[in-house]
C-alpha positions, 0 to 999 in steps of 0.5 A: 707740460710737453713730454715729447720733444724731437732730438736737438741733433735732428733739429740742427741737421734739418736746419742745415739741410733745409734753410732758406736763409741763415744770417749772422747779424752784425758783430754787435748782435750775437744772435743767429737767425735761421728760416726754413722753407720745407716747414715754415719756421724761425729759429734764433740761436745764441751761444753761451758765453762759457763752456760747461764740463760734461761726462762722456762715454756710456755703459757706466764706464768711467768717462772722461769729461769734455767741454761743451758750449750750450746754446739758447734757442728760440723757435717758432714753427707753423706760425703757432708753436713758440719754444725757448730752450737750452740745448746743453749738449749733454744729458740733463739730470732729473728726478722725475724723468720729465723735468729738470730743476733750473735756477735763473738769475737776471743780472745781479738779482737773486736767483729764482727756482723753476722746473723746465721740461726735458727733450726726449733725448734729455739734452735740452730743457724747455722754458714753461712760459716762452713768451714771458722769458723773452719779455724778461730777456729783452729787459734784462739781457744778462742771464745766468742759468744754473742747471745740473748735468747727469753725474755732474754738479750744478753747472752755471751757463751765462748768456748775453742776450743783447740784440734780442729786441731787434728780432722780436718783430720777426718772432711775433710775425712767425708766431703772433701773440694770441695764436694757437700756440699762445692760447694755452692757459699759461697766458691767462691771468688768474685772480689770486683767489682762483689759484691752488697755490698763491704766488709768494716772495722768495727773495727781494732786494733791500727796501729803500726808504725814501730819505725825506720821508724817513727823516720826517718820520712818515711810515706805513703800508704801500700796496702794489698790484702786479701780474706775476708771470710763470717765471715768478717775476712781476710784469713791469707794465702791470705794476700799479700802486693802489694804496699808500700813505704818501705818493713819495713812497711809490717809486721805491715800492714799485722797484721793490716788487719789480726786482723781487723773485716770487714762487709762481702761482699754480693751478693743478700743479701748473705755473700760471700768471696771477694778479696779486696785491703786494704789501710793502711796509715802511717802518722806522726802526 
């Protein structure tokens, strides 16, 4: 977990002073892309759809609230370090002075709990597995992040990440998958028996029983194999049905696992990717 982060204000000032190219794509693409010359890097910025209320002032005095618009940033630096973080524009709440609790909701799916590390100025929260978050954003661009600002109740931040897929080739070129920044253990897939805390389903959509099978009275257990990432989501390409009473159950079982939210597996307290088998039981009541 990173505990040292540069000030977001410093980052944005540097970007303004040293940018080789800052482009605002077509109006249908909300992402702004910036490349720097003094230090090879690529930054993508996405303003939130809404503002949040933050407390102003200092020294414990009663402070007037003001509106800020958070920004989601994707940053590649030196061809190695890939970060995805939210610059909230106000100090984030924390119970350990290192991380801040975050709830992620993709589209209409149930929210999932996570913990993101904070910047040194405590105004930004960094995703624990940036590349996994980008993969999820490409497939599910409607993202809601619930985060708590210091002294305020939980704030809901909404992002529309459509258009990200157009920039993924730039991200991969600036920070190639498998480079030093991705060689950390977060990209390793652990067998289920090797983790300290196993991945567990915390919420899932209603299981859709194939009508023809239900009418015929067919029931039983389907076993789906999947890699659960550090955000607690099943990686779509990893889904594989390895046992079933009838192949007509496959589509329903895969959809159930794909849209379920898991508590991520952990090794020594760190969220990791893990290969698991998920039982999906079909029973006629």
